[in-house]
N, C-alpha and C positions, 0 to 999 in steps of 0.2 A: 483169566480168560486166554492169556497167551499160551499157556501150557495145554489147554484143552483142544481136542480136535474139533472140527466143525460139526461132526455127527453127535458129539457129546453135549453140544450146547442146547440150552432150552430155547423155546420159541422167542421170548423177549430178548435173550442174549443174541440169538441169531439175527433178529431184526436190528439190533443195535450195531452188530458187526457189519450188516449190510449197509446201513446208513453211513458208517465211517468209511467203508470201502467205496461207496458211491461218490463221496466227496473226493477221494483219492483219484478215482476214475476221471472225474470232470477236470481236475487240475492237470492230470497226466495228458488228457486229450488237448487241453489248451497249450501245454508246452510243446507237444508233438506238432501241433498246427503252427505254432510260432517258429519252430525250427525249420519246418518245411517251407514256410514263407521266406526265411533267410536263404535257404538253398535255392528256391525259385528265383529270388532276386539276384543271387550270385550268378545263376545260369543266364538270366536276362542280361546282365552286364558283362557276360562272357569272361568272368573272373574265376576260372577254374583253378584250384590250388589247394594249399594246405588249409586255408581258413574255411573252405567248403567242406573239408573232411570232418572237422570238429563237430558241426551240427549233425552230420550223418552219424557219427559215433554216438552222440547223446540220444539221437532218435533210436538207435539200436538198443541202447541201455534201457530206455524207457519202455520199449516194446517187450524186451526180455525180462522185465521186472517180475520176480516171483509172486508178487501180489496180484498180477493179472490172472495167473493160474488159479489163485485162491478165490478171486472174484467169480470165475466161471464155476468153480466147485460150489461156491455159496449160492449162486443163482439156481444151480441144479437142485441143491438141497431145499431151497425155498419152494421151488416148484413141486418137489416131491411131498413137502409138508402142506401144500396148498396155502402158503402165506403170501401176502402181497408185499413186494419189496418197496421200500420208501422212495 
């Protein structure tokens, strides 16, 4: 399944990929929220510095993950095929 493009997948394979990427999406959102809380706490304590840059870098990396683009393409394809995402 890794070598196939999303359009070449059958409906059951597409739904399985959507389920796998949905769990990734939830975990990704949790980590982004946790890192934003660290940044907010550091702003609240007025401790601007190098340790505040580290969570910002990780937030950037999580947002720019190529799987996020794949999730958008997958949702578009599910909508085109009139399938319900899990």
